[in-house]
N, C-alpha and C positions, 0 to 999 in steps of 0.2 A: 326486544319490543317488536310488536307487529307494525305494519304500516300505520295503522290508526290505533292510538292508545285506548284502552278500555275506559269505561266511565269511572271506575275506581281510581285508575291512574290519573285521570284528569282531575277528579275531585281532590285527591291527595296533593296534586301539583298546585291547585288553586289555594287549598287550605295552608300550604306551606309558604305562601308568599306573604311578605310584610305588607303593611297598608299602602306604602308608596308604590311598590311593584304591582300590587293588586289593582290600584287605580289605573296604572299604565296598561295592565293586562285587559281590564274591562274596556278601556278606550280602544285598544287594538281589536278587540272582538267586534266592536261596533263601527270602526272607521276603515272603510275600504281603501282610502288613500294611504293610510299608515300600513295596512296589511300588504299593499302592493310594494311599498318601500322595503318591507322586510324581506321580500324575495330577492332583492339585489344586495343585501348586506352580506359581508363575508361570514362564512360558517366555520366553526372550529372543526378541524379534521378529526373524524372518528376513526378508531382502529378498524381495520378490515374484519369482516365477519369470516368465519371459517369457510374456506373454499372460495371466497370472493376474489375475483380478479380485478385489480385496480389499474386504471390507465392514468398516467401522469399527463402533465401539459405536453403537447406535441413539440418535438424539436423541429421547428419549421425549416431551418436550414437543411437538415438531413432529409426531411420529407420533400422539400423542393428539389434537392439534388437527385433524389430517386425518381421523382415524378416528372421533372423537367424534360429529360430526354424523350419520355413517352409522349408528353404534350407536344413537343416540337415535332416528333414523328407524325402525330395526328395532324398537326398544322401543315406539314409538308404534303401529306397525302391529300388533305382537303384542298390545298392550293392546286396540286396537280390535277385532281379530279375536276375542280371548278374550271381550270384552264382547258382541259380536254373537252369538257361539256360546252364551253363557250366556242371553242374551235369547231366542234361538230355542228353547233347551232348556226354559226356563221357560214360554214360550208353548205349546210342545207338551205340557208337563206339565199346564198349565192346561186345555188342550183335552181331554186324556185324563181329567183329574179331572172335567170337565164331563160327558163321555160316561158315565163310571161313575156319576155322581150322577143323570143322567137315566134310565139303565137301572134303577138302584136304585129311583128314584121310580116308574117304570113298573111294576116288579115289585110294589111295595107296592100300587099302585092295582089291578093285575090280580088281586091276592088278593081284593079286595072287589068287583070288578066283572067278572062273567063275560064281558061283552061284549069286554073287553080281552085275554082269554086267547087264546093261539094255538090254531088248529084242531087237534084231536087231543090237546090237553092234558087231563089228567085233571081231573075236577071234584070 
């Protein structure tokens, strides 16, 4: 069967239903709430098509065992990178603070010592 059945297949399906099932079918066609519920109902397993590859439910313990070390490695690398970044940022901030402190100190001394003033500065 294709993804969508032909009109003939649909017609044969509808005509093959007894009255009770036909009433349910017509209700399903018109009721969005019931159609959405159908999506979550279990479906019978169909045999695989020729050449079709099927994947079963994942073995979470095995997957976690395989992926866990990689995730922990990324976690360590991220922590190391973040720590290094913070250390560099703090070092730069310390240098910037030191520069500002030295300039402020120079300006204070320049107020009292004319020899420290820039040429052309007002006296």
